[in-house]
TORVOZA-778422 format. One line per field, with one value per atom (N, C-alpha, C): residue number from 0; atom name; y negated, x negated, z. Coordinates in steps of 0.1 Angstrom, whole numbers. Layout:
<atoms>
num [NUM, ...]
atomo [CA, ...]
c2 [Y, ...]
c1 [X, ...]
c3 [Z, ...]
</atoms>
This chain:
<atoms>
num [0, 0, 0, 1, 1, 1, 2, 2, 2, 3, 3, 3, 4, 4, 4, 5, 5, 5, 6, 6, 6, 7, 7, 7, 8, 8, 8, 9, 9, 9, 10, 10, 10, 11, 11, 11, 12, 12, 12, 13, 13, 13, 14, 14, 14, 15, 15, 15, 16, 16, 16, 17, 17, 17, 18, 18, 18, 19, 19, 19, 20, 20, 20, 21, 21, 21, 22, 22, 22, 23, 23, 23, 24, 24, 24, 25, 25, 25, 26, 26, 26, 27, 27, 27, 28, 28, 28, 29, 29, 29, 30, 30, 30, 31, 31, 31, 32, 32, 32, 33, 33, 33, 34, 34, 34, 35, 35, 35, 36, 36, 36, 37, 37, 37, 38, 38, 38, 39, 39, 39, 40, 40, 40, 41, 41, 41, 42, 42, 42, 43, 43, 43, 44, 44, 44, 45, 45, 45, 46, 46, 46, 47, 47, 47, 48, 48, 48, 49, 49, 49, 50, 50, 50, 51, 51, 51, 52, 52, 52, 53, 53, 53, 54, 54, 54, 55, 55, 55, 56, 56, 56, 57, 57, 57, 58, 58, 58, 59, 59, 59, 60, 60, 60, 61, 61, 61, 62, 62, 62, 63, 63, 63, 64, 64, 64, 65, 65, 65, 66, 66, 66, 67, 67, 67, 68, 68, 68, 69, 69, 69, 70, 70, 70, 71, 71, 71, 72, 72, 72, 73, 73, 73, 74, 74, 74, 75, 75, 75, 76, 76, 76, 77, 77, 77, 78, 78, 78, 79, 79, 79, 80, 80, 80, 81, 81, 81, 82, 82, 82, 83, 83, 83, 84, 84, 84, 85, 85, 85, 86, 86, 86, 87, 87, 87, 88, 88, 88, 89, 89, 89, 90, 90, 90, 91, 91, 91, 92, 92, 92, 93, 93, 93, 94, 94, 94, 95, 95, 95, 96, 96, 96, 97, 97, 97, 98, 98, 98, 99, 99, 99, 100, 100, 100, 101, 101, 101, 102, 102, 102, 103, 103, 103, 104, 104, 104, 105, 105, 105, 106, 106, 106, 107, 107, 107, 108, 108, 108, 109, 109, 109, 110, 110, 110, 111, 111, 111, 112, 112, 112, 113, 113, 113, 114, 114, 114, 115, 115, 115, 116, 116, 116, 117, 117, 117, 118, 118, 118, 119, 119, 119, 120, 120, 120, 121, 121, 121, 122, 122, 122, 123, 123, 123, 124, 124, 124, 125, 125, 125, 126, 126, 126, 127, 127, 127, 128, 128, 128, 129, 129, 129, 130, 130, 130, 131, 131, 131, 132, 132, 132, 133, 133, 133, 134, 134, 134, 135, 135, 135, 136, 136, 136, 137, 137, 137, 138, 138, 138, 139, 139, 139, 140, 140, 140, 141, 141, 141, 142, 142, 142, 143, 143, 143, 144, 144, 144, 145, 145, 145, 146, 146, 146, 147, 147, 147, 148, 148, 148, 149, 149, 149, 150, 150, 150, 151, 151, 151, 152, 152, 152, 153, 153, 153, 154, 154, 154, 155, 155, 155, 156, 156, 156, 157, 157, 157, 158, 158, 158, 159, 159, 159, 160, 160, 160, 161, 161, 161, 162, 162, 162, 163, 163, 163, 164, 164, 164, 165, 165, 165, 166, 166, 166, 167, 167, 167, 168, 168, 168]
atomo [N, CA, C, N, CA, C, N, CA, C, N, CA, C, N, CA, C, N, CA, C, N, CA, C, N, CA, C, N, CA, C, N, CA, C, N, CA, C, N, CA, C, N, CA, C, N, CA, C, N, CA, C, N, CA, C, N, CA, C, N, CA, C, N, CA, C, N, CA, C, N, CA, C, N, CA, C, N, CA, C, N, CA, C, N, CA, C, N, CA, C, N, CA, C, N, CA, C, N, CA, C, N, CA, C, N, CA, C, N, CA, C, N, CA, C, N, CA, C, N, CA, C, N, CA, C, N, CA, C, N, CA, C, N, CA, C, N, CA, C, N, CA, C, N, CA, C, N, CA, C, N, CA, C, N, CA, C, N, CA, C, N, CA, C, N, CA, C, N, CA, C, N, CA, C, N, CA, C, N, CA, C, N, CA, C, N, CA, C, N, CA, C, N, CA, C, N, CA, C, N, CA, C, N, CA, C, N, CA, C, N, CA, C, N, CA, C, N, CA, C, N, CA, C, N, CA, C, N, CA, C, N, CA, C, N, CA, C, N, CA, C, N, CA, C, N, CA, C, N, CA, C, N, CA, C, N, CA, C, N, CA, C, N, CA, C, N, CA, C, N, CA, C, N, CA, C, N, CA, C, N, CA, C, N, CA, C, N, CA, C, N, CA, C, N, CA, C, N, CA, C, N, CA, C, N, CA, C, N, CA, C, N, CA, C, N, CA, C, N, CA, C, N, CA, C, N, CA, C, N, CA, C, N, CA, C, N, CA, C, N, CA, C, N, CA, C, N, CA, C, N, CA, C, N, CA, C, N, CA, C, N, CA, C, N, CA, C, N, CA, C, N, CA, C, N, CA, C, N, CA, C, N, CA, C, N, CA, C, N, CA, C, N, CA, C, N, CA, C, N, CA, C, N, CA, C, N, CA, C, N, CA, C, N, CA, C, N, CA, C, N, CA, C, N, CA, C, N, CA, C, N, CA, C, N, CA, C, N, CA, C, N, CA, C, N, CA, C, N, CA, C, N, CA, C, N, CA, C, N, CA, C, N, CA, C, N, CA, C, N, CA, C, N, CA, C, N, CA, C, N, CA, C, N, CA, C, N, CA, C, N, CA, C, N, CA, C, N, CA, C, N, CA, C, N, CA, C, N, CA, C, N, CA, C, N, CA, C, N, CA, C, N, CA, C, N, CA, C, N, CA, C, N, CA, C, N, CA, C, N, CA, C, N, CA, C, N, CA, C, N, CA, C, N, CA, C, N, CA, C, N, CA, C, N, CA, C, N, CA, C, N, CA, C, N, CA, C, N, CA, C, N, CA, C, N, CA, C, N, CA, C]
c2 [2164, 2171, 2172, 2171, 2171, 2160, 2148, 2137, 2139, 2147, 2150, 2154, 2164, 2170, 2161, 2155, 2147, 2134, 2128, 2115, 2119, 2129, 2133, 2135, 2143, 2148, 2135, 2128, 2115, 2105, 2104, 2094, 2098, 2111, 2117, 2106, 2102, 2093, 2079, 2075, 2061, 2062, 2071, 2071, 2077, 2088, 2095, 2089, 2078, 2072, 2064, 2058, 2050, 2055, 2063, 2067, 2082, 2088, 2102, 2105, 2118, 2123, 2136, 2139, 2152, 2162, 2159, 2168, 2166, 2177, 2176, 2170, 2167, 2162, 2172, 2186, 2196, 2209, 2220, 2233, 2236, 2244, 2247, 2254, 2252, 2259, 2252, 2238, 2230, 2226, 2225, 2220, 2227, 2232, 2237, 2237, 2238, 2239, 2246, 2258, 2265, 2258, 2248, 2240, 2231, 2230, 2222, 2230, 2243, 2251, 2247, 2248, 2245, 2236, 2230, 2222, 2207, 2199, 2185, 2175, 2164, 2154, 2140, 2133, 2120, 2109, 2103, 2093, 2082, 2078, 2067, 2073, 2086, 2091, 2086, 2082, 2077, 2089, 2101, 2113, 2121, 2120, 2127, 2143, 2148, 2163, 2169, 2160, 2163, 2168, 2178, 2183, 2189, 2190, 2197, 2210, 2221, 2234, 2237, 2240, 2242, 2256, 2264, 2277, 2278, 2283, 2285, 2298, 2299, 2311, 2314, 2324, 2327, 2332, 2337, 2342, 2332, 2320, 2310, 2296, 2296, 2284, 2273, 2275, 2263, 2264, 2254, 2253, 2252, 2261, 2260, 2251, 2240, 2230, 2230, 2229, 2228, 2217, 2207, 2195, 2199, 2198, 2200, 2186, 2182, 2170, 2171, 2161, 2163, 2169, 2164, 2169, 2183, 2186, 2198, 2211, 2208, 2219, 2221, 2211, 2211, 2211, 2221, 2221, 2213, 2201, 2194, 2193, 2196, 2196, 2208, 2216, 2227, 2228, 2230, 2231, 2237, 2240, 2244, 2233, 2228, 2216, 2222, 2213, 2218, 2205, 2207, 2196, 2195, 2183, 2181, 2172, 2174, 2166, 2157, 2145, 2136, 2128, 2132, 2126, 2130, 2120, 2123, 2122, 2118, 2116, 2130, 2131, 2143, 2138, 2146, 2141, 2154, 2151, 2162, 2160, 2171, 2172, 2176, 2167, 2169, 2171, 2182, 2183, 2174, 2168, 2160, 2166, 2167, 2172, 2162, 2162, 2152, 2159, 2158, 2165, 2161, 2150, 2147, 2157, 2163, 2172, 2186, 2189, 2203, 2213, 2208, 2217, 2224, 2219, 2225, 2238, 2242, 2254, 2253, 2242, 2240, 2235, 2239, 2233, 2219, 2218, 2206, 2202, 2191, 2188, 2176, 2170, 2159, 2161, 2153, 2152, 2138, 2137, 2124, 2128, 2118, 2121, 2113, 2120, 2113, 2114, 2102, 2102, 2104, 2112, 2113, 2103, 2094, 2083, 2086, 2094, 2098, 2112, 2118, 2132, 2132, 2135, 2135, 2148, 2150, 2161, 2174, 2174, 2188, 2189, 2182, 2183, 2182, 2174, 2173, 2159, 2150, 2137, 2134, 2127, 2123, 2111, 2103, 2092, 2094, 2091, 2092, 2079, 2078, 2067, 2072, 2068, 2073, 2065, 2071, 2064, 2058, 2045, 2038, 2032, 2038, 2034, 2040, 2030, 2034, 2040, 2039, 2044, 2059, 2065, 2079, 2088, 2084, 2092, 2092, 2082, 2081, 2090, 2095, 2104, 2118, 2124, 2136, 2148, 2148, 2160, 2157, 2169, 2168, 2161, 2163, 2156, 2141, 2136, 2121, 2117, 2124, 2120, 2119, 2130, 2128, 2117, 2115, 2104, 2090, 2090, 2076, 2074, 2084, 2082, 2079, 2086, 2084, 2069, 2063, 2049, 2040, 2043, 2035, 2039, 2049, 2053, 2043, 2033, 2024, 2010, 2010, 1998, 2000, 1990, 1991, 1989, 1982, 1979, 1991, 2002, 2015, 2023, 2020, 2027, 2019, 2026, 2020, 2029, 2024, 2033, 2042, 2038, 2048, 2055, 2067, 2075, 2082, 2083, 2089, 2101, 2112, 2125, 2131, 2139, 2146, 2159, 2169, 2182, 2186, 2194, 2197, 2212, 2220, 2234, 2240]
c1 [-372, -377, -391, -397, -412, -418, -411, -415, -417, -408, -408, -422, -427, -439, -451, -451, -463, -464, -453, -454, -457, -452, -454, -468, -475, -489, -497, -495, -503, -502, -490, -488, -489, -494, -494, -501, -513, -520, -513, -506, -501, -488, -479, -465, -464, -471, -470, -474, -483, -488, -477, -468, -458, -444, -441, -428, -425, -428, -427, -414, -411, -399, -403, -398, -400, -392, -382, -373, -372, -369, -367, -353, -350, -337, -326, -329, -321, -329, -323, -330, -333, -342, -345, -333, -332, -322, -312, -310, -298, -301, -312, -316, -329, -330, -343, -341, -353, -353, -367, -367, -379, -388, -382, -390, -401, -400, -409, -422, -422, -435, -444, -456, -466, -479, -486, -497, -493, -495, -491, -502, -502, -512, -506, -512, -508, -514, -504, -509, -518, -515, -523, -537, -540, -552, -564, -574, -586, -596, -593, -601, -591, -592, -583, -583, -593, -594, -588, -584, -575, -562, -555, -542, -535, -522, -514, -508, -510, -505, -492, -482, -467, -463, -458, -453, -440, -429, -416, -415, -410, -407, -393, -387, -373, -371, -380, -379, -375, -381, -379, -374, -371, -365, -375, -387, -397, -409, -413, -424, -437, -446, -459, -469, -473, -481, -494, -505, -518, -523, -530, -537, -552, -556, -570, -577, -586, -593, -608, -615, -630, -631, -624, -624, -618, -608, -600, -608, -618, -626, -624, -616, -616, -601, -595, -581, -581, -574, -573, -560, -549, -536, -529, -523, -515, -504, -492, -479, -468, -458, -445, -435, -432, -421, -409, -398, -386, -377, -367, -358, -346, -340, -327, -319, -306, -297, -289, -288, -280, -271, -259, -251, -257, -260, -266, -282, -287, -302, -308, -320, -327, -340, -343, -355, -365, -377, -387, -390, -390, -393, -408, -417, -431, -436, -441, -448, -460, -462, -473, -481, -493, -502, -507, -505, -511, -519, -533, -544, -542, -537, -534, -524, -517, -506, -510, -521, -525, -523, -523, -521, -509, -499, -485, -485, -496, -495, -490, -483, -478, -488, -489, -498, -493, -481, -474, -463, -464, -455, -446, -448, -439, -436, -427, -422, -422, -425, -422, -415, -408, -399, -402, -399, -400, -387, -382, -370, -374, -367, -370, -362, -369, -363, -360, -368, -366, -373, -366, -372, -368, -376, -372, -365, -359, -352, -359, -371, -379, -387, -385, -391, -407, -411, -425, -431, -422, -426, -417, -421, -412, -418, -409, -414, -406, -414, -409, -412, -405, -408, -408, -416, -418, -408, -402, -393, -403, -400, -409, -400, -399, -391, -396, -400, -407, -397, -383, -374, -372, -376, -374, -379, -391, -396, -388, -379, -371, -359, -355, -343, -345, -335, -336, -331, -327, -322, -323, -322, -321, -308, -296, -285, -286, -293, -295, -304, -313, -324, -315, -307, -300, -289, -282, -273, -280, -291, -299, -303, -308, -313, -300, -290, -276, -273, -274, -270, -278, -291, -300, -303, -297, -299, -302, -295, -296, -304, -309, -317, -332, -334, -350, -359, -356, -365, -369, -361, -363, -374, -378, -389, -400, -411, -423, -432, -443, -452, -446, -443, -439, -450, -448, -458, -452, -461, -458, -467, -458, -465, -462, -471, -468, -472, -466, -469, -479, -489, -499, -497, -491, -490, -479]
c3 [781, 792, 793, 781, 780, 788, 788, 795, 810, 815, 829, 834, 829, 833, 831, 818, 816, 824, 825, 834, 848, 852, 866, 868, 859, 861, 860, 850, 848, 859, 864, 874, 888, 891, 905, 914, 910, 919, 921, 911, 911, 920, 915, 921, 934, 936, 948, 961, 959, 971, 980, 971, 978, 976, 967, 963, 963, 974, 977, 985, 984, 991, 998, 1009, 1015, 1009, 1001, 995, 980, 973, 959, 956, 944, 941, 943, 939, 942, 939, 940, 937, 923, 920, 905, 899, 887, 878, 873, 876, 871, 857, 853, 840, 835, 822, 817, 802, 795, 781, 778, 771, 768, 759, 752, 742, 751, 763, 771, 772, 770, 772, 760, 763, 752, 759, 749, 752, 749, 758, 758, 760, 753, 757, 760, 767, 773, 764, 756, 746, 753, 765, 771, 778, 776, 782, 774, 781, 774, 769, 773, 769, 760, 747, 738, 740, 746, 748, 760, 770, 781, 777, 784, 780, 792, 790, 800, 794, 802, 797, 806, 798, 804, 800, 810, 807, 816, 810, 818, 823, 836, 843, 844, 838, 840, 854, 860, 874, 885, 885, 894, 889, 876, 868, 869, 870, 871, 859, 857, 847, 854, 850, 857, 849, 855, 848, 853, 843, 847, 839, 845, 838, 837, 826, 822, 820, 828, 825, 820, 821, 818, 804, 794, 781, 779, 788, 787, 794, 802, 808, 822, 830, 844, 850, 854, 860, 872, 872, 883, 890, 884, 890, 885, 894, 891, 900, 895, 903, 895, 902, 896, 896, 885, 885, 878, 880, 875, 872, 863, 859, 867, 868, 875, 867, 865, 858, 869, 866, 874, 863, 862, 851, 837, 829, 816, 818, 829, 830, 835, 830, 833, 841, 852, 860, 861, 863, 868, 882, 889, 904, 904, 908, 907, 922, 925, 938, 940, 951, 955, 966, 965, 976, 984, 998, 1007, 1016, 1014, 1022, 1036, 1040, 1055, 1062, 1054, 1060, 1056, 1052, 1048, 1060, 1073, 1083, 1084, 1076, 1077, 1070, 1062, 1055, 1041, 1038, 1025, 1015, 1003, 994, 990, 987, 982, 993, 999, 1009, 1007, 994, 990, 975, 971, 957, 952, 940, 932, 921, 914, 902, 891, 880, 866, 859, 854, 846, 831, 824, 810, 803, 796, 789, 775, 769, 755, 751, 743, 737, 723, 714, 700, 697, 684, 681, 681, 676, 677, 689, 699, 712, 711, 703, 703, 708, 712, 718, 730, 739, 751, 757, 764, 772, 786, 795, 809, 817, 828, 838, 852, 861, 875, 884, 893, 902, 912, 914, 924, 934, 946, 957, 970, 979, 991, 1002, 999, 1009, 1006, 996, 995, 1006, 1011, 1022, 1035, 1037, 1048, 1048, 1035, 1034, 1039, 1044, 1053, 1046, 1033, 1027, 1011, 1004, 990, 985, 993, 989, 991, 1001, 1003, 992, 987, 977, 964, 961, 948, 948, 959, 961, 959, 965, 963, 949, 943, 928, 921, 923, 915, 916, 927, 929, 922, 918, 910, 897, 891, 877, 867, 866, 856, 861, 871, 877, 872, 863, 858, 868, 879, 890, 898, 896, 903, 897, 885, 879, 874, 872, 867, 860, 853, 846, 836, 825, 814, 808, 804, 799, 786, 776, 763, 761, 759, 757, 743, 738, 726, 726, 719, 720, 709, 711, 700, 698, 706, 703, 710]
</atoms>
C-alpha cells in the first residue's frame, strides 16, 4: 500500500496528463493499512532529502499526503488519497489538480491511479506502477472506471513508470 501513495505523488506530472479519470475507482474505505503512515522517500528521486509525509485519518478513511521537495523544505503536493482493492490487486486513488478547471471550485478535479506491485513484510518498501490509459477520461462513473481497470488488471501495457519507495520513519 505504501507504493500507492509514493508512485502517485512522484508520477503526478507524468501520469496525470494523459491518463486521468473524472471519477475515483470507488469510495474511500474499501482498503487501508495504518502501516502506510510515516515518512517515505522515492528511490529514484535525485534529491535524497525530498520526502513524502503520510498520515491516516480514521474519520474519512483517507491518507493525507504531503510531498516536500527542494531538499525537504517546500511542500509542493498535498492531497487526501486512499486505497481500493480490485480482486487481489490494490490501487491508490490519487487526486490530480488541473488548473484549467479551477473555476469549478474543486481543488482536485481528476484522479490517476497507482497499482501496488510489491510491499515487503515489514511495510518499509514498496513498488508501484501508474495506470496509463487515455480512455479513462471518457468513463462516466466510478463503476465504469472500476470495471475498466478490472478488465486490464494483468495487462502490462496498461501500466507504466514503476516507482520504488522506502520508509524512513
